[in-house]
Every structure is written in C-alpha cells, then in structure tokens.
N, C-alpha and C positions, 0 to 999 in steps of 0.2 A: 504495499500499501504506498504510495509515493503521501510526501507534506499535504500537497494540494487536498487530497484524496481524503487524508485526517484531517484537516481544516474545515470541510464539510461537513465530515463525520459529527464533530465535536461541534458545530454552530448547528446543527442538525438536530443532536439531543438536547442542547440548550431550550432550543425554539420546541421542539415537543413537550419537553419539560415544560415550559412556561404557558402552555395551552392546555396541559394538561392539571396543571395547578389551579392556573384561571376556570375551567370547565369545573372541577371538583367546586370554588367556591359558589360559582352560580346556581351548580346543582344543590349544593348545602341551603340555599337561601339564608346565607347569613352567620352559618355555622362556623365557615373559614374564611381568612382572610384571603381577597384577590392579590394580584401582582401588584396592582396598579397601589394598593394598601399598603402593602409592603415597602415597595419602592418609598411612597410617601414618608413611611419611618425609617426611610435611609436617609432620607436627603432633608432630616427638619432640621437637626444640628447640624452647627458649621462644620464640626470634623464628618461628620458622612456627606457634606456636599463637596467638601476639601477632598475627602476618598474616591469620590465618584470623579470628580476631575482631574485626578490626579491615574485613574484606572482609564478616561476617555483618554487623555493626553497618549499614555503608554500603549494604549487600542493603534489609534492613529499614527503614532512612531513606526508603532511595529507592521501595520497592516498596510497602509496606505503608503511608507514612506519606500517603498520596492522602487 
C-alpha cells in the first residue's frame, strides 16, 4: 500500500467515524453529543482554540506545501 492510499484510508476512516457518531447522536434524540457540540467544547477555551490553530497549521504545512 502506498503512502497516498494510506492517507486516503485514514481520512476515510476519520470521515466514517464522524458520520457514525453524528448519526448516533441524532438517533439517540439528545442522549449523545453530536460532532458539532464536541467541536464547540474544544474551541471554547483559549487553549483549545490555540490547539486547533496549531493543528490546522501543521496539517496545512504537511498536506498542502508539497
């Protein structure tokens, strides 16, 4: 398996996981937290925003600066 295929596989797994979590949240009618609410909890504190910014910069540098 090439690096490109591995990358697509990992992104596919992450996307499928997000979809499954969101579907479980919707079907539980408020019993579980959705992906958007979890993201909101992460970026509420300043440290969370900084961590998301650094992660986004790292991703951009490694994925798009080739």
